[in-house]
N, C-alpha and C positions, 0 to 999 in steps of 0.2 A: 760795752763789751770788754771783757778782760783780755789781756795779752795771752799768748799761748804758754803752755806749761814749760817752765824751765826750773832747773835746780837753783836753789838759793845759795849764793856764794857764802862760804864760811869765812869768818873773820879771824884774824890772828893778831894778837896784841904784841907779839914779840918782834914783828917786822922782819921776820927771817928772810934771808936772801933767797930762800927756796920758794918764796911766794911773791906774786905781783902785788901792786898797791891796792887791789880790790880784794885781797885775801885768797885768791885762787892760786893753785899751784903754778909756779913760774912757767910761762909759755916759752917755747923754744923753736917754734915754726919759722921758716924762712920763705922767700919768694919761690923757692924750688918746691917745697912741700905744699905751699898754697896753690901753685900752678897745677900740681898733680891732683890735688883735691878737686879743683875746678874742672879739669879734663874728665876725671872719672865721674863727677857728679852730673855733668852736662851730657856726655855721650851716653845715650840710653836707647829706649825703644823708639824714640822719635826718628832715629836714623832709618828705620825700616820702611818708612813711607816716602823718603826723599826722592827715590827714583820715579815714583808715580807723580810726585809734585813737579819735578823737572819736566816730565812728559807732558803735563798739562800746559806748561808755559813755554817750553822749547829751549833751544840752546842760548838764546839771547836773554830773555826775561828770567828764566829759571835761575841760572847762576847769579844774575844781577840782584834778584830778590834775596838770595842767600847771603850775598855780601852786604846788602843793605841792612838786613836784620843783624848780622854780626857787628857792623859798625855801630848801629843804634844801641845794641846790647853792651858793647864795650864802653861807649860814651856814657851811658847812664850808670854803668857799674862804677866808673870813676867818680861820678857824682855821689854815688852811694858810699864809696870808700871814705869820703870825707865826713860822712854822717855817723860812723861807728862811735866816735866820741863826740860829746856835745857839752857845752857850746863850742869848745875849741877842738879842732880836728886832731891835735897832737897831744894836748894835756888834759882834755875834758874828761868827763865821766863816761865810762864804757856803757854801751847799750848792747844787750846780749841777743836780742831777737829783732827781726824786721819790724814787728809791732812796736817794740820799745823805741826803735829808731824813729818811727813815724810819730809816736806819742811825744817824744822829747823835742821834736822839731816842729810838728804841726799841731799836735794835741786835739782834743775835742772830737768833733764829728768826723774829721778825716781819719783819726785813729780808729774809730768804730768802722768806718767804711773799709779801711785797710784790713781789719780783722775779718770782716764779711767776705772780702775778695779772696783772702787767703784760705779761709775755710771752704768756700765754694770750689776753689782750685784743688785743695787737698782731697775733698770728697770726690770731685771729678776724676782725679788721678787714680784713686783707689778703684773706682768703677772701671776706668780704662785699663788698668793693669789686670783686673779680673778677666776682661774680654781678651786682652792680648795673650795672657798666659794660657788660657783655654784654647785659643786658636793655634798657638804654637804646639800644644800637646796633641791637638787633633792632627796637625801637620805631620807629626812623627808617625802617627798611625796610618795616615794616608800615604806617606812616603813609602812605608813598608808594604802597603797594599799595592801601590803602583809598581814597586819593584817585583812583587810576587805575581801579579796578574796582568801587568803591562800598562802602558800609559793611556791606553784607550778605555780602560775600566773607569767607571764614574767614581767608585770608592766613596760613596756617601757616608759620612761619619757624623753622629750627633755630638755636638760640643757641650751639651748640658751636663752630662756626667763628669766631664773634666772641670767645669765650673764648680760643681758640687765638691769635687775632690780638693780643688784650690781653696774653696771657702772653708772646708774642714781643717785644712792645714793652717789657715789664717786664724781660725778660732782657737786652735791649740797655741799657736805662737803669740796670739794677743794676750794670753794669760801669763806669758813668761815675765818674771820680775826683772826690773832694770834692763829691759831690752835695749834701751838707748845706749847702754854701756858696753854692748857687745862690739868691740872695735873690729873684730875679724869680719863682721858683716860687710863693712865698706870694702874690705880687701876682696872678699868673694864677689861682691857686686861689680867691682871694677874689672876683675879678671873675666867674669862672665860677659859683661857688656863689650869689652874689647874682643873677646873670642868670637861672639856671633857677628859683630860688625866686621871683623877681619875676614871671617869665613865668607860673608856676603860679598865683600870686596874681591876676595880671591876667586869666587865662583863667577862673578861678573867678568873679571879679566879672562878667565878660562873660556867663557862663552864668546867673548869678543874675539879671542885668538882662534877659536874653533871655526870662525867664519859663519856663514848663514846670513841671509838678507833680513834686515829689520829697517823699518821706516823711521827716520828721525828728521825733524825739520827745525828751522830757526824759530818757528812760532808754536811748536808742540802739536798736539792732536789737531787734525784738520777738520774744519767744518765741512759737512757734506760727505766726508769719507769715514771719519771715526765717530763724530758726534754732530748734533745739531748746533745751531748758533747759540741758543739759550743754554744748552748743556756745556758748551765751551766756556761761557761766562761763569756759570755756577761752579764748574770744576776749578777754574782759576782762583776763584774766591776761596774755595775749600783748600786748594793747594797752599795758599798763603797761610791759612790756619795751621796746616801740617808743619810748615817751616817755623811758624811762631812757637808751636809746641816743642820743636826740637831745640829752640833757644830759650826754654823755660829756666833761665839762669838765676835771676835775682832772688826768687823765692827759695830756691835750693841753697843759694849762697848764704843767706842770712837766717832762714827760719828753721830748717831741719837740723835738729840738735845733734844728730849722729854725725853730721859732717859740717859742723859750724866752723867755717874756715877762719873767720876773723878771730874766733876765740882761741886759735892755736898760734897766732903770730906773736913773737916776742915784741916788746914795746920799743926796742931800739934796733935798727932805725924805725922811724914812725910808721905805724901800721898802715896808714892811708897811702903812703908812698909805696910801700912794699905790695899792698893790695892792688894798686894800679898797675904795677909791673906784672904781677901774677895774672891779673885779668887779661892784660894784653897777650901774654904768652899762652894762657889757657884758651882764650877765644880764637887766637890765630891757629893754634893746633887743632881745635875742634872744627873750625870752619874749613881748614884744609881737608880734614877727614870727611866732613859732610859733603864738600864739593866732589871729592873722589867717589864716595858712595853714590851720591845722587847722579853725577854725570856718567860714571861708568855703568851704573845700573840702567840709565836711560840708553846708553850706547849698546848695552847688551840686549835690552828688551824692546827698545824703540817706543813708538806710540802705544804699544800694547802692554806697557809696564804695569805689573800688578800693584795693588794698593799696599801690600806687604811683600817685599821681594824675597822673603824667606819662607812664606807660607802660601804664596799665590801660585806656586808650581810653574814658574818659568824654568826652575831647576828641578831635574828629576834624579840625576846621578852626579857624583856618587851619593847614593841614598844615605849611607851611614854618616857622611859629613853633614848633610842637611839635617839628619836626626840630631846630631851633636849640636848644631847651631840652635835648633829649636829647644833642645833641653837646656842649653845655656840661657836662652831667653826666659824660660819658665823659672829656672833657679834664681836668676837675677831678680825677676819680678816678685817671687815669693818673699825675698828679703826687702826689696824696695817698697812693697806694699806696707810693711810694718814701719819702715822709716817715715813714710808719709802719713800713716794713720796715728802714730803715737801722739803728735800734737793735738789731734782731735780728741783722743781718749783723755789726755791730760786736762784739756780745757773743760770738757763736760764734767769730769770727775771733781775737779777743783771747784767749779761753780756749784755743783750739787752739794759738796761738803759745806760750803759757805751758806747755801740756801737752807739745808736741812741738817744743821750741825748736831742735832740731838738724835738723829735717826741711826739706829743700830744697823739697819739694813744697808745704809750707805756708808757709814763710818766704821762699822765693826770689822775687825780682823780676827780670823779664826785659824789657829795653827793646825796644819795637817801634815802628818808624817808620810812622806812619799818614799817607798823602797828605793834604795841606791842613790837617792837625791837629797835625803835629809828632810828638814822641816820646811814647809811651804805655807805662807800666809794666804788664806782664802778670804776674799771679800765678795759677798753675794751680789752686791750692786755691780761690781766690776765684771763678774762673770756674766750677768744678765745683759748689761748694757753693751759690752764689747761683742758678745755673741750676736746680739740683735743687730748691731751695726754691720757686722760682716755678712749676716744673712740678708739684710736689706740691700746692701751694695751688690751682692751676688744676684738677687732677684732683678734689680734694675739692669744688670749686665745681661741677664737672660732675655729681658724684654728688648734691649737695644744692643745686640751683639755685633755692632758694626765698627770695626777697627778704625778705618780711615776717617769716617764722619765724626766719630766721637772724639778722637784725638785732635782733629782740627777744631772742634768746638771748644775743647779745653784750652787749646792754644790761643784761640781768638778771645776767649773770656778773660784769660789771665795775663796775657802779654801787656796790654796797654796799662792797666792800673798798677801792676806790680813792677814791671820793668821800665815803664816810661813815666807815667803820671806822678807817682809819689817821689821818685828820685829828683825829677825836675822841680816839683813844687818845694821840696826840702832845700834844694840848692838855691832857689830864688829867695826863700825865706831867710836862710842862713846868711846870704850875702847882702841882704837888705837892698836888693836890686831895684833900681828906679823903674817904675812902670813906663812902658812904651820906649824904653831905651833899645838900642839895636840888639843887644844880647837877650833882653827880656822878650822882644818881639819874635826873634827866630826860635827861641826855646818854646814859646807858646805855639808857634806855627808847627814845629815838630810834634808837639803834644797833640794838637788837633789832627794833624795828618795821620798819626798813629792811631788815634781814636777812630777816625773814619775807616782806616784799613781794618781795624779790629771788628768794627760793626759789619762791614760788608763780608768779611771772612766768617763771622758768626752766622750771618744770614745764609751764606752759601753752605755752611755746615748743617744748619737746620733744614735747609732744602734737601741736602743729601740724605739726611736721616729720614725725612718724610718720604722721599722717593724709595729708600731702602725698605721702609716699613710697609709700603704698598705691596712689595713683592715678597715680603717675609712671611713664612709660615711657621709660627711658634711651635716649639716642642716637636719639631720634625727634623730629621737629618738634613744638613745643608750641604750643597756642593762645594 
């Protein structure tokens, strides 16, 4: 399996001071800019389900699991920081993607498994974003309906038209040339994610300040009152998956080219040291924000916390503010979808060009004059393949339009291999660690514990999807 699509660095013979040793334009990033990139990359739609996740585990286990995931993520990100260059972490050859890092340090079959895990994660995220964006757009319409007809109105809205609109937008955007070079996209996504997260936080504080009795407990939802014993167990497993999705850090850090953090750091001081500092600041800030959103959301809603605290209608007023938050979610995910899908497009297109190098359908570029936009190169394979991908992900989203369960499944499937397994294995390999030494043993224990947690979380998510499918009536308005 090939690594994901990246731009080939240009080389310069003049050794100009404006370029680094690999021929790319000189990097000027610092720990400040790197920390900002990490915070804006990590804080996203995962924050929406944290109140529900805390509600399933309660005041003790909920925050404890959040802190545990933040510690594990920070620890493995420090291991990953040393792998940016190889074989030496300071003077070695740069690796530009997560796949390249794994290939340089582990090679062979593990490199292929890494690519498989990444693409499964990226496909899952694009499906999940289609679901989330459509739910948010439905929430805007329902919010206006509740405001007009009263909170007792059922306001059933079909989310399929919104999924189709979202897919049509993605089909157009997927044909945009050099999409990965649109630097303003990251800025817009950052503003949107902070906006809806902050609105949710503010609404939770207002609800708490407004009084009203809600049930919260040390252990979360109560057996025999809120759920049965088996439901409690399954929900806790699923809640772990939701938290894992919120900490989908490593794959975003290394792989997504539009926010390639390492690739922006200047080489002095050494990138690995700067990256460790940036990771600490970024994850501490993110965890503080997550704990606030999760705990304040739980305090506001209690054991009845909705799966998505901005679309589950624990909040009804001010309706315009709820509308604004959900529009921000939709705008954020429109751009984020493209950031996550571009590596998939690049991989398939590069592989196809190598496989069928003589095919005009795959390799031919045809100039098309677009009014007001100038000349645009059209490739028929690119049009067909990218459109087909967007349509297929939209259809899957229509079949499985369950926000919480799907996000938890993505988190469960991606957290262990990409955040835990590969960083630990690369660290062990690079340090030539002796088998069964103390450090080797506890790293292996951490690895296996995280694998078991990911498995039970995935099982809980699949059970949640199966249960939701039993009640689901396709192509009908949902409550």
